[in-house]
N, C-alpha and C positions, 0 to 999 in steps of 0.2 A: 505307567502309561498315562500321558496327558493328551487329551484330544484324540481324534480318530483319523486325521489326515496324516498320511505318511510322508517321509522325506522324499520318497520316490514320486509320489503324486505332486508334491510341491515343485519338484524339478520338471515334471511334465508341464506344469503351469508356466514356469519360467521359459521353457522351450517355446510355448505359444507366443510369448512376447518376441523372442528372437526370430521365430519364423515370420511373424507379421512385419517386423521392421525389415527383415531380409527381403520381403516381397515388395517393399517400397512404401509401406504404411508410415504415416507421419507420427502416429501414436497408437498405443494399444493398452487396454486394461483387461485383466483376467480375474474373475472371481470363481474360486473353487470352493464348493460347499458340500459337506457331508452331514448326515444326521442319522440317528437311530432312535426309534420310538417303541416303547413297550407298554402294555397295559393289561391289567387283570380285572375282571368284573365278577362281582358276586350279586346274585339275585335272591332276595328273601333269605339271606344268610347262607346260601349254597353257591358253590362255584358255578359260574355261568360260561365265561369265555376268556380266552387269552389272545392277544394280538401282538404281532411283532412286525415292524417295517424298517427298512433302511433305504437311504437314498444318497446318490452322488451325482453332482452336476457341475459342469464347467461352462461359465458364460464368458464369451470373448467379445470385447467391445473394440471395433476397428475404426480408426480415424485415418482417412486417406484422401488427399486432394480436396480438402474441405467437404468431404463426404463422410457418412457415418452409418454403421450397421452393427447389429447385435446378433450373435450366433451362440448356439449352445449344443453341447454333446455330453454324454456320460462315458465316452470311450477315451481311455488315456494311453493308447498305444502310440509310440513315438512316430512310426511311419504313417499311421492313419491321421495323426494330428497334423503332420506336415502337409498332407494333401488337403485336409479339411481347412486349415488356415489359408493355404494358397487360394482355394476356391472362394473363401470368405472375402479375401482382399479383392479378388476379381469381381465379385458380386457388388461390393461397396462402390467400386469405380463406375458401375452402371447407374448408380443412383443420382438424384439431383443434388447439386451443391447446397450446402448450408454452412455459411461462414462462422456461425456461432457454435458449431460442434467442435469442442476441444477438451483436452484434459485439464484438470485444475493445475495451476502453477505449483511448482515444488514447495514454495514457502507456505502453502495452505495445507499441505499433507501432514497426516499424523506421524509422529516420530516416537511415540511412547507405547506402542502396542505390538511389539515384536514377537512375544511368546504366546499371546492369546489369553494369558492369565491375569493381565493387569487390571481388568475390570472387576476381578474378584467374584466372578459368577461360576466358578468351577468347584464341584464337589469331589474331593479326593477319594471319597468312598464309592463313587458311582460304579466303578467296575467291579466292586464287591457284590453288587446286586445280581441275583439270578432268579430263575422262575420260582424257586421255593420261597425266597425272601419276599418276592412280590406277592405271591399267593398269601403268605402270612399277613402282610400289611393289609391287603384287601379284605381278608376275613376279619381282621381286628377292627375294621371300619364299621362293620355291620352291628346294629343293635336290634334288628328285627325280632330275633328269637327271645330277646329279653323284655319285650314290651308287655305291659300289663295295663291295658286301657281302662279296665274296670267299668266297661259299658259307656265310657265317654265318647269313644270313637271306634271305628273298625279299621285296622290297618289292612290295606289291600296289597301294596307292593313296596319294596325298597330295592333300589338299584345302587350299588356302591362300586366305584371304579378307582383303582389306584394306577397311576401312570408315571413314567419317568422318561426322560429323553436327554440326548446330548446333541448339540449343534456346533459345528466347527466351520468357520469361514476364514479362508486365506485369500487376501486381496493384494494384487501387485499391479504396477503399471510401468510404462517405459520412461516415466519421469523420476523413477527411483523409489516409488512407493513399495513398501513391503509391510503388510499389517495382518494381524490375526485376531480373531475373537472366538473364544471357546465358552460355551454356556451350557450348564446342566439345569434341568428343571424337574422337580417332583411335584405331583399334584394329586389331590383327592377330590372326588365329586360324588354327590349323593342326591338322588331324587326320591321323594316320598309321594305315594298316592294313598289317601285315606278317605273314609266315608263317615259322615256324622250319623247321629242316631236316626235321622229321617231318611237316610240313604243318599243324601247329596254328596257328590264326590269332589275332592279337592286335591291339588297337587302343587308341589313347590320343590325347589332344589337349593343346594349350596355347594360352593367349591372353594378351594384354597390351593395355592401353589407356594413353593419355596425353592431356593437354590439347592438346599440340602435336605434329603429325605428325613434326616434326624430332627429337623426343625418342625416337622408336621405333627400336629395332634391328630392322630388317626381317627378318633371318634368325633371330632369337631363337626364335620359336614353332616353326619347322620343326625346328631343332636340339633344342629341349627336348621336343617331341612325340615325335620319333624316339627320343631317349634314354630317355624314360619307357616307351615300348612295348617297347624291347629288354630292359629290365631285368625285364620280366614273364615272360620265358621260364622254362619248367620250374617252374610252381607246384607246391606240395605241400601236402597236408592238414597241419594243425597241431593238436595236442591242445588241447581246450578247458580252461577253468579260469580262475583269477584271475591276471592278468598286469599288469605295468606297460605303459602305452600312451603312445607318442609319436605325436602327430597333426601331420601336415605343415601348414605355413602355407597351402598352396593350398586346403585343405579344412576347416581348423579352425573356420571361421565356422559350420559346420553345428551345432556344439555350443553356441554362444552365441546363435544366432538364437531358439530357444524362450524363452530367458531374457528377451530384449528384448520379445518378444511378450507374455510374462506380466506385464511392467511397464506395459503399456498400460492406461490407465484404462477403456477399453471392455471389455477382458477382465476386469478386476477388478470392474467394475460388474455384469457379466453372470455373475459367479461361475464363470468358465471359466479361471481363472489359478491355477497352483500356487504363486504368490507373493502370494496374498491376505494382507493385513494384515502386510506385510513392511517397510513404510517405516520407516526409522530403526533397523531391527533387524539384528543380525549373523547373516545367513543363510549367508554364504559364508566361506571361510577368510581369515585376515588378510592373506595374501600376494596376494590378488586385488584389484586396483584397475583400474577401467575409467573412463576420462575421455572425455567427448564433446567433441572439439576442433572444434566447429562453425565456428569462425572462423579456422582455419588457412588464411589467404589463399593461393591458388594451388594448394591441395591438393585432390585428389578428395574429394568429399563436402562441401566448404565450402558452407555455407548461411547467409546473413545473416538470413533470415526463413523462417517456415514458410508453409503454405498459407493461414493466416489473416492473414499479414502481421505476426505477432508476432516481435519481434527475438530472435534466438538469442544464446547466450553459451556460452563454454567452461565446462563444469560436470561434476562427478563423477556417474557413474551408480551405481557401486559403489566405495566407498572403504574399503580395508582390511577387506573382507568385509561392510561395512554398506551396505544399500540406501539410497541418498540421494535418489532421485527416482522419481516415476511420470511417464509421458508423458500429459499432461492438457491438452486444448484447452479453450476457453472454455465450450463446452456441457457437457462432462463435469465440469468444475470445479463448475458449478452443480448437476449431477445427483448428484455424489458428495460434495461438500464438500472435495475435495482442492484443494490449491493449484494454480492454473493455471500451467502451465509451457509446453512446446511439445508439438506433437502427435506427434513422432517423433524418432528419433536422426538425426544428420547424419554425423559422422566418429568413431564410437566406437573407442577405442584401448585395448587391453589392455596395461598397462605391464609391461615386462620385469622379471623377477626376477634377471637375470644381474648379476654384479658390473660396475661401471662400467668401460668400455673392453674388456670381454671379448666376443669374437664367440661368439654362442650361437644356433645354428640346429639343425635336425633332426640334422645330421651330428654336431655336438658333443654333442647330447643322447644319441644312441645310444652314443657312446663313454663318456659320463659315467655313464649309468644301466645300461649293460652288457647287461641281458637284458630281453626283452619283445617287444611287437608294434608295428611302425611302420606307422601307418595313413596311406595315401596317397589313399584314395577311399572315398566312401560310395555304396552301390548300393541306394537305396531304404530303406524302413523308416518308422517313424512315432514320434511323441511325443504322449502324452496331455496336452493343455493343462490339464486339471483336476488331474491327479495328478503330472505330471512324469515318469511312467513311460515308458521308451523302449525301442525295439528297432531297431537300425540294422545293415544288412548292410555289411560293410567289405571293402576290398581293401588289400593292403599286403605287409609283409615281416616275417618272424621275425628277430630279432637276438639274438645270444648272444656273450658275451665282448666286447661293444662293436663287433661287426661283423655286417653283414647276412648271414644264412645262406641264405635262399631266399624266394621269393614265397609268400604264403599265399592260399588260396581257400576259399570256402564257409564263411565265419565271420560270426558276429553278435556285437555287443556289446549287452548288456541291462542294465537297472537303472533308477535314478531320477536325474533331472538334479541335484537338490539334493545327493544322495549323491555323484554323480560329481564335481561341482564341489568338494565338500568333500574329495575325494581328490586335488585339484589340487596338483601339486608344483612346476611351473616354467613360466614363459613365456619364450620366446626374444626376441631382438631382430632377427629377420629379417622384419620387416613388409614387405609388398609395398606400396611407397609409392604406387603408381598405383591402388590400390583404395580404395573409399569406407570399408569397414570395415577397420581396422588390427588384424588378428588374427594374431599370430605363431605359430610352432610351439609346441605345448603338451605338457606331460607330466602324466599322471594315474597314480596308483598303485592296484593292487588292483582292476582293472576286470574284470568278468565277461565272458569270451569263450565262445561256444558254437560248437563245430565241427560 
């Protein structure tokens, strides 16, 4: 068995297209989605809970008389669908006209995603998992009962969760599109709470995912979460000012996410983007290059098509500081006049600035750049989408002379995102291969810290 959508369910989706066209719609797209999620949690080395959920939904996109509407159901009875689609088309005809609502032209549609397996994100062993094997994996994650702190700290709690899931998406339209994407995910998560010898409490967590459960190191998250929380002991205030900032790979995506949002044509059209009128311009430093590797088969984030069925491709987002693309679907292309691309990013990768063959992660950055603040977490804050002004609470460590001195607390970084990225100095090569966004550890210079 591959995937969880049946041939009968796919035929019901095809019927929706025929019903809609039969009722006079000029176009129709149907997205059929199914998913299964399972998880097992252990608390302090003992079984705690098990969860199971499954979902099925059908989204029907109706285009009729320059009008458009979206409808959804989870019922796939042929007679009920006939009535449902008929009423959907009638409803669309009551809406205001919008001449930009249309399906993508056939030449832009994906042609190499017929089975759902082409992206390489399916685990052949997924259906061999059962409650017993999941229980075993969750129990093997725990190290709580093996701890021997020898008076250095007091373990309070450990929560370990093993989870796996499968998602199956079947997408068709009246322009001849038929595409499928099947993806499995296995994941581990652990959170530790401990107290130091003075009774001060600390907590931290770690997580990791993989396409295949066999690729997971089941003890990794427990060990990492514990090591992260132990290094937070004895935080001290640090003087505010302008410092060099090293941002750990685990949290660095927080600083690039607003940039991607600002490149959305929806944000640009609504004038809520700080990157308005930036296409083709050198907004960022020359050393910054971000490529969307949408078609890295077998890698997290690989997508051969977007939600419209438009074929993806590996392409630059920012190249040597120059903005190379906006994320523009068919509708927004008509509204804005921008070139139609895809609606969103898939596997954006910030290219490393390190010399070829050199290992360059946060540890090496601290040694190389000598003095500054090493940011390992963001605790709230906000970014103004119109201006790019931001204020983020951070946690991390002061480093001096190439060595970590002590944890820091109660600090903010403030400024403007364009200015921040123009102070960008270096990108590491310590990407987390299992994540969709490939953002390594980063270095920025002259960042404003408030204590």
